[in-house]
C-alpha positions in Angstrom: -62.6 -122.4 -12.6 -65.1 -120.4 -14.6 -65.9 -121.0 -18.2 -67.5 -118.0 -19.9 -68.1 -116.2 -23.1 -65.2 -114.1 -24.5 -65.0 -110.4 -23.6 -63.0 -107.9 -25.6 -60.5 -107.4 -22.7 -59.6 -111.2 -23.1 -58.0 -110.6 -26.5 -54.4 -110.1 -25.2 -54.5 -113.1 -23.1 -55.9 -115.4 -25.7 -53.5 -114.4 -28.3 -50.7 -114.9 -25.8 -52.0 -118.4 -25.1 -52.1 -119.2 -28.8 -48.6 -117.9 -29.2 -47.3 -120.0 -26.4 -48.9 -123.2 -27.7 -48.0 -122.5 -31.4 -51.6 -121.8 -32.7 -51.0 -118.3 -33.7 -50.4 -117.5 -37.3 -49.9 -113.7 -37.8 -51.4 -111.1 -35.5 -53.6 -109.8 -38.2 -54.8 -113.2 -39.4 -55.8 -114.1 -35.8 -57.5 -110.8 -35.3 -59.4 -111.0 -38.5 -60.6 -114.5 -37.8 -61.6 -113.9 -34.2 -63.5 -110.7 -35.3 -65.4 -112.6 -37.9 -66.4 -115.2 -35.5 -67.3 -112.7 -32.8 -69.5 -110.8 -35.3 -71.1 -114.2 -36.4 -71.7 -115.6 -32.9 -69.8 -114.3 -30.0 -71.4 -116.9 -27.6 -69.3 -119.5 -29.3 -65.9 -118.0 -28.3 -65.2 -119.3 -24.8 -62.6 -118.8 -22.3 -61.5 -120.5 -19.0 -60.7 -118.1 -16.2 -58.9 -119.1 -13.1 -58.2 -116.7 -10.4 -59.4 -113.8 -12.6 -56.9 -114.7 -15.4 -57.8 -116.2 -18.7 -56.0 -119.5 -19.0 -57.7 -121.2 -21.9 -59.8 -120.6 -25.0 -61.9 -122.4 -27.7 -63.5 -121.0 -30.7 -66.7 -122.7 -32.1 -68.9 -122.2 -35.1 -72.0 -123.8 -36.3 -73.1 -124.8 -39.9 -76.6 -126.0 -39.8 -76.7 -129.2 -37.6 -73.0 -129.5 -37.6 -70.6 -127.6 -35.3 -66.9 -127.1 -35.4 -64.5 -126.0 -32.8 -60.9 -125.0 -33.3 -58.0 -123.1 -31.6 -58.5 -124.9 -28.4 -55.6 -124.0 -26.2 -54.6 -123.9 -22.6 -51.7 -122.1 -21.1 -48.7 -124.5 -21.4 -48.1 -124.6 -17.6 -51.6 -125.7 -16.9 -52.1 -128.3 -19.6 -53.1 -131.7 -18.3 -55.1 -130.1 -15.4 -58.7 -130.6 -17.0 -59.1 -127.1 -18.3 -59.2 -128.2 -21.9 -61.7 -130.9 -21.2 -63.9 -128.3 -19.4 -63.7 -126.0 -22.5 -64.7 -128.8 -24.8 -67.6 -129.8 -22.6 -68.8 -126.2 -22.3 -68.7 -125.7 -26.1 -70.5 -129.0 -26.7 -73.1 -127.9 -24.3 -73.6 -124.6 -26.2 -73.7 -126.6 -29.4 -76.4 -129.0 -28.0 -78.6 -126.0 -26.9 -78.6 -124.9 -30.5 -79.8 -128.3 -32.0 -76.4 -129.4 -33.2 -76.1 -133.2 -33.7 -72.5 -133.6 -34.9 -69.2 -131.9 -33.9 -66.2 -132.0 -36.2 -62.6 -130.9 -35.4 -59.5 -130.9 -37.5 -56.3 -131.8 -35.9 -52.8 -131.6 -37.4 -51.9 -135.3 -37.9 -48.4 -134.5 -36.8 -49.7 -133.4 -33.4 -49.6 -136.7 -31.7 -50.0 -135.2 -28.3 -53.6 -134.1 -28.7 -55.0 -137.3 -30.3 -55.3 -139.2 -27.0 -57.0 -136.2 -25.4 -59.6 -136.0 -28.1 -60.2 -139.8 -28.1 -60.8 -139.6 -24.3 -63.5 -137.3 -25.0 -65.2 -139.6 -27.4 -63.9 -138.2 -30.7 -63.2 -140.8 -33.4 -60.7 -140.6 -36.2 -62.5 -140.3 -39.5 -61.4 -141.6 -42.9 -61.2 -138.3 -44.7 -58.4 -136.3 -46.1 -58.7 -132.5 -45.8 -57.3 -130.6 -48.8 -56.6 -126.9 -48.8 -55.5 -124.1 -51.1 -54.5 -120.7 -50.1 -55.9 -118.1 -52.4 -54.0 -114.9 -53.1 -55.9 -111.8 -52.3 
């Protein structure tokens, strides 16, 4: 298993993984968000590669001493094999190298499958409510 930074040729594979795992909105929204993150800091978009094939992805960002990661996804047939754990550990290492002292993630509260995964990695449930509003363009 190789965990490495994103390359442009990985785009089709990671969007397929996001589609297969239900993390994809629309193609244009995905491309725009990814393009912005790559322009901001391409070293924080990481993929897992197995036998020359991209099988997982995580996208991170840093705001001061806080970091966030999102869109962590592993190909469905390989979930539970430790790839997600390796991706999280790799992005956390990158965060630490940049002086980050806290990592925050948002998880859909209806997604009960991932909560034990994050708890096993040391993430704790916080008592915050996230509110959002979509602004028309």
